Structure formats: structure tokens, C-alpha cells
C-alpha positions as MATLAB code, in Angstrom:
seq = 'MAIACMHLGAPVWSCPDWAGTLWPAATKPAAFLSHYAKVFNAVEGNTTFYAVPRRETVARWRDDTPPGFRFCFKLPRTITHDKALVGAERELGEFVELLALLGDRLGPTMIQLPPTFGPRGLATLAATLERLPASMPFAVEPRHLGFFDGAAAHRDFEALLRERGVDRVIFDTQVLHASRDRDPMVVAARARKPNLPVLEVATGSNPVVRIVGVSDAAACRPAFERWAVRAAAWIAQGLQPTFFVHTPDDRQVPRLAAQLHAIVGAHADVGSLPPLGIDHRAQQISLFES';
ca = [
       0.022   -0.005    0.255;
       1.068    3.233   -0.608;
       0.851    6.914    0.253;
      -2.314    8.113   -2.384;
      -2.753   11.881   -4.041;
      -0.862   13.361   -1.461;
       2.951   13.643   -0.893;
       3.576   14.363    3.097;
       6.905   15.014    5.056;
       9.267   16.685    7.123;
      11.208   20.049    6.316;
      14.728   17.634    6.566;
      15.303   13.985    6.516;
      18.465   13.805    9.039;
      17.391   14.365   12.502;
      19.221   12.633   14.639;
      16.173   12.263   17.099;
      14.557   10.052   14.827;
      16.818    7.079   15.984;
      14.082    4.427   17.019;
      11.063    5.933   15.034;
      12.432    5.827   11.275;
      15.728    3.896   11.460;
      17.622    1.538   13.731;
      19.395    3.318   16.276;
      23.067    2.019   14.898;
      21.927    3.419   11.270;
      24.931    6.016   10.442;
      23.868    9.397    9.354;
      24.423    8.557    5.505;
      21.825    5.761    5.669;
      18.782    8.199    6.974;
      17.171    8.977    3.699;
      17.032    5.956    2.629;
      15.071    4.867    5.938;
      13.208    8.504    5.768;
      12.399    7.569    2.786;
      10.497    4.057    3.571;
       8.255    6.461    5.245;
       7.419    9.512    3.788;
       7.183   10.526   -0.037;
       8.634   13.813    0.465;
      11.489   16.359    2.100;
      11.836   19.803    2.176;
      15.394   19.674    2.114;
      16.200   23.471    3.475;
      19.925   22.562    3.056;
      19.660   24.112   -0.204;
      18.793   27.359    0.818;
      21.870   27.803    2.501;
      24.552   26.440    0.370;
      24.325   24.307   -3.102;
      24.975   20.475   -3.261;
      27.349   19.368   -5.369;
      26.074   17.004   -8.480;
      27.326   13.857   -7.181;
      25.800   14.922   -3.521;
      22.592   15.360   -6.042;
      22.666   12.504   -7.731;
      23.464   10.163   -4.202;
      19.961   11.672   -3.031;
      18.155   10.827   -6.209;
      19.540    7.408   -5.942;
      18.643    7.035   -2.521;
      15.060    7.116   -2.752;
      12.480    5.369   -4.389;
      10.450    6.198   -7.649;
       7.623    8.402   -6.477;
      10.034   10.008   -3.867;
      10.054   14.212   -3.915;
      12.142   16.860   -2.903;
      11.257   19.582   -2.778;
      14.249   22.226   -2.432;
      14.077   25.879   -1.729;
      16.631   28.230   -4.706;
      19.552   29.039   -2.839;
      19.503   32.394   -0.938;
      21.859   34.232   -2.786;
      19.136   34.678   -5.488;
      16.243   35.131   -3.861;
      17.532   37.332   -0.263;
      21.046   38.564   -1.246;
      19.978   39.186   -5.108;
      15.993   39.911   -4.730;
      16.013   38.030   -7.952;
      17.677   40.823  -10.155;
      20.695   39.926  -11.919;
      20.630   36.254  -10.456;
      20.212   34.752  -14.189;
      23.512   32.823  -13.952;
      22.735   31.158  -10.421;
      19.371   30.344  -11.442;
      20.444   28.771  -14.448;
      23.085   26.672  -12.926;
      20.991   25.732   -9.904;
      18.058   24.594  -11.958;
      20.534   22.353  -14.555;
      21.409   20.930  -10.913;
      17.683   19.927  -10.434;
      17.519   18.209  -13.210;
      19.573   15.696  -12.086;
      16.413   14.818   -9.558;
      14.724   13.223  -13.133;
      11.424   12.343  -11.460;
      12.129   12.775   -7.675;
      11.948   16.267   -8.111;
       8.874   17.983   -6.617;
       7.952   21.154   -6.812;
      11.059   24.092   -6.347;
      10.532   26.881   -4.019;
      11.022   30.133   -4.554;
      11.165   31.657   -0.953;
      10.809   35.460   -1.218;
      11.982   37.786    1.891;
       9.792   39.727    3.437;
      10.950   43.420    1.365;
      10.160   41.507   -1.386;
       6.528   43.110   -2.015;
       3.931   44.366   -4.784;
       6.666   46.448   -6.530;
       8.510   43.390   -7.510;
       6.050   41.683   -9.388;
       7.473   42.628  -12.581;
      11.159   40.898  -11.534;
       9.249   38.093   -9.927;
       7.459   37.463  -13.536;
      10.208   37.657  -15.544;
      12.299   35.268  -13.282;
       9.333   32.653  -13.652;
       9.671   32.934  -17.273;
      13.046   31.903  -17.271;
      11.964   28.608  -15.847;
      11.521   25.475  -17.615;
       7.918   24.425  -17.885;
       8.736   21.156  -17.680;
      10.156   21.741  -13.655;
       7.031   22.281  -11.219;
       7.410   25.236   -8.771;
       5.789   27.362   -6.123;
       6.548   30.948   -4.824;
       6.153   31.377   -1.224;
       5.326   35.247   -0.345;
       6.354   36.589    3.030;
       5.041   40.394    2.718;
       1.849   41.364    3.743;
       1.228   42.912    0.103;
       0.158   39.370   -1.070;
      -2.353   38.711    1.660;
      -4.399   41.821    1.904;
      -7.290   41.032   -1.163;
      -6.236   44.415   -2.827;
      -5.258   45.007   -6.653;
      -1.246   43.610   -6.126;
      -2.401   40.366   -4.005;
      -5.167   39.435   -7.121;
      -2.118   40.168   -9.569;
       0.417   37.952   -8.080;
      -2.221   34.832   -7.866;
      -3.185   35.706  -11.448;
       0.324   35.348  -12.388;
       1.026   32.248  -10.424;
      -1.944   30.471  -12.204;
      -0.697   31.470  -15.672;
       2.103   30.334  -15.052;
       1.153   27.301  -13.602;
       2.911   27.685  -10.739;
       1.654   26.679   -6.880;
       1.621   29.285   -3.925;
       3.080   28.049   -0.848;
       0.885   28.344    2.314;
       2.917   28.825    5.239;
       0.482   28.180    8.051;
       2.342   29.423   11.852;
      -1.152   29.869   13.111;
      -0.306   26.591   15.947;
       3.235   27.899   16.812;
       2.036   31.916   17.714;
      -1.155   30.160   19.437;
       1.212   28.206   21.743;
       1.892   29.104   25.237;
       4.680   26.754   25.850;
       7.786   28.228   27.260;
      10.148   25.827   26.081;
      13.282   28.154   24.706;
      13.399   26.570   21.324;
       9.198   27.891   20.890;
       9.914   30.747   22.352;
      12.731   31.666   19.533;
      10.628   30.062   16.880;
       7.562   32.241   17.842;
       9.999   34.456   17.685;
      11.653   34.120   14.309;
       8.803   32.624   12.155;
       6.545   35.000   10.707;
       2.677   35.340   11.507;
       0.962   35.889    8.204;
      -2.720   35.153    7.029;
      -3.559   32.134    5.873;
      -5.025   31.298    2.628;
      -5.847   27.915    1.157;
      -5.583   28.971   -1.742;
      -4.683   26.499   -5.123;
      -2.677   28.741   -8.129;
      -1.575   25.289   -9.879;
      -1.808   21.630   -9.508;
       0.366   20.639   -6.896;
      -0.484   23.066   -3.810;
       2.599   23.499   -1.000;
       1.719   23.753    2.512;
       4.239   24.105    5.368;
       2.744   23.928    8.641;
       4.719   24.927   11.751;
       3.142   23.258   14.953;
       4.631   22.345   18.467;
       5.219   18.855   19.888;
       1.835   18.706   21.424;
      -0.324   16.428   19.023;
      -3.548   17.659   20.672;
      -2.475   21.313   20.173;
      -2.007   20.711   16.427;
      -4.921   18.244   15.710;
      -7.365   21.868   14.969;
      -5.151   22.688   12.276;
      -4.771   19.301   11.011;
      -8.538   18.536   10.716;
      -8.855   21.773    8.900;
      -6.618   21.071    6.457;
      -7.301   17.550    6.046;
     -10.993   18.924    5.274;
      -8.976   21.441    2.117;
      -6.700   18.338    1.587;
      -9.497   16.142    0.447;
     -11.484   19.231   -1.494;
      -8.170   19.574   -3.588;
      -7.296   15.806   -4.481;
     -11.626   15.708   -5.354;
     -10.701   17.936   -7.764;
      -7.597   16.525   -9.114;
      -4.716   18.136   -7.458;
      -1.927   16.672   -5.763;
      -1.059   18.732   -2.170;
       2.118   18.260   -0.246;
       2.383   19.009    3.645;
       5.330   19.601    5.309;
       4.970   19.273    9.188;
       7.719   21.204   11.422;
       8.222   22.089   15.270;
      11.002   24.020   17.087;
      12.887   20.851   17.289;
      11.316   18.576   15.110;
      12.066   15.531   17.541;
       8.287   14.949   17.260;
       7.676   15.565   14.020;
       7.528   11.938   12.414;
       4.713   11.500   14.417;
       2.847   14.539   13.825;
       2.882   13.709   10.086;
       1.815   10.476   10.478;
      -1.165   12.233   12.659;
      -2.019   14.344   10.216;
      -1.832   11.576    7.325;
      -4.583    9.596    9.165;
      -6.570   12.340    9.737;
      -6.965   13.772    5.819;
      -7.486    9.574    5.336;
     -10.653   10.358    7.385;
     -11.267   12.453    4.706;
     -10.121   11.070    1.297;
      -7.742    8.145    0.391;
      -4.451    8.693    0.797;
      -3.095    5.018    1.294;
      -1.285    4.126    4.342;
       2.111    4.739    6.099;
       4.049    1.689    7.655;
       4.495    1.718   11.242;
       6.335    4.010   13.117;
       9.729    3.135   15.446;
      10.057   -0.296   13.609;
      13.092   -1.443   11.628;
      11.810   -0.536    7.910;
      14.970   -2.912    6.390;
      12.724   -6.125    7.601;
       9.073   -4.552    5.880;
       8.487   -5.421    2.947;
       5.668   -2.783    2.693;
       6.662    0.628    0.647;
       5.088    3.550    0.147;
       5.838    3.730   -3.386;
       4.368    0.132   -4.738;
       1.304    0.328   -6.787;
];
């Protein structure tokens, strides 16, 4: 049995605290990805936001994952933040060429815009999207309030994405900001993460939702229930959503993501996950069998 009609995962694949949950305790870091990919069928891969990997590394990531797995990397911050998409043609072209090595493992590549990138940058964004190959999926994550207020620039932004077949990344931090947890990591995350309006909109065929929760499953459940209804509606429309679950320390992310999958499963046929906390090398089940 496989995950059906959606992709699901975490912001990383290499959290050491997942020993005993996604892989046996003695597993070496080089094998983390292959074990992770036996449970989940997508990963954000934030690593590319900070550093561009070598070609042989990308090829190894492809080889360590089964068909049906999707990497949803971010454009490097040198392109989106340092240059704000201006004069970054060479870097963009090189990164797109690198991503092509992933082949069918390539999911929507996320273009995370800085908070300073507002409506005045729409023409620049349009020019950037025009340079991207139509054969590759992309998704844009805005952080400027001008893309959330329903005004003309907001409508023009979403019209541009629809015209290009590009998805809008939905960044939902409501659970995090509603939490009163005084754990230092949670407090730091609340200070660092934006608290933007959550717009449940799909501008392409692969909507991407990033949910930042907390380790308490009960605190996350209302948001998961809400997103499950939306996910089921998207699936009924023929869309294939991707969900990523975050927490400030990511330790409980596998179990929270499994909870989200189960809740979505009450509304739509999204297949099944193997149980957590076992040695998946001994399992003959795969999320990617048809």
C-alpha cells in the first residue's frame, strides 16, 4: 500500500532524534535518507537555501530514494534574498541544471521571497518565472503582507502564478503562535517565524502547505483537521497537495506527520503509512508500490 494522491514529509531527513522512530539506533547518517524515504514520500530539503550541493551529492540523493519520492528544495538565498531575483540569471540557470539531476524525484521547487519583496517586485518575479523551464514544477512563498490583503497587487500575484502554472506555498504558523509553551526553542521559533494570514488557495496543480506546529499532538490536531478538509477538496478536484510538518526541534515531526496523514485519511483515500518505531529494513511494505 502507498501514500495516495498527496505527498507528505518533514523539513529535513536527517534529524538524529528520529533514531528508533524512522531507523534503528545504530544507523549511520549516510543511510538516514533511504530509511526516511521508506516512510514518507517527500522532503523539503532546506539545505539548498543555505548552500548549493555538489552534483554527485544530488545524484546520490536521487539514488537513495524510490520512484514516487519528491524533493522540494528551496532556491538558494543568494538568488532570492541577497539579489532579490535581480541579476541572478547565472545562479538560477546553474541551480535549475543541478535540480534536473533529480529526474522524476523532483517536486515543486520553492521560491521563498524575503519579507522586503513586495508588490513592486511583481515584474521581477514575472521575469524570473519566465526563465524557468515549464517541465519543472515551482512554488512561490511570499512573506510581504501586500500579497495577502486581497488588494490589486495580491490578485495580480495570484493571477501571475495561475498563468504560469506555479503554486503558491502556504506557510501556516498559527499553531506555533497560539502556543503558550515557554520552552526556549518554542519561544525562539515564535520570535523568528512570521505570523501571516493563512490563505487556503491553489494556483497550480500541486499546492504546497508548510505547517509549523509544536510537539503537543493535541495542540496540532485542530489545524490538521482543518487542513484535512482542504486536502480532501483539492484531491477531489484532481490536485495533488504536498504537506510538510515542522516543529521548533523537529523531534516529534514523524509522529505528527503520521497523525496528519491519518486525519486526511478520514476524508479521502490517501493510502497508508508503515508503522513508526520499527526496523523498516525488515518490512516488505513500501509507500511507493502501486
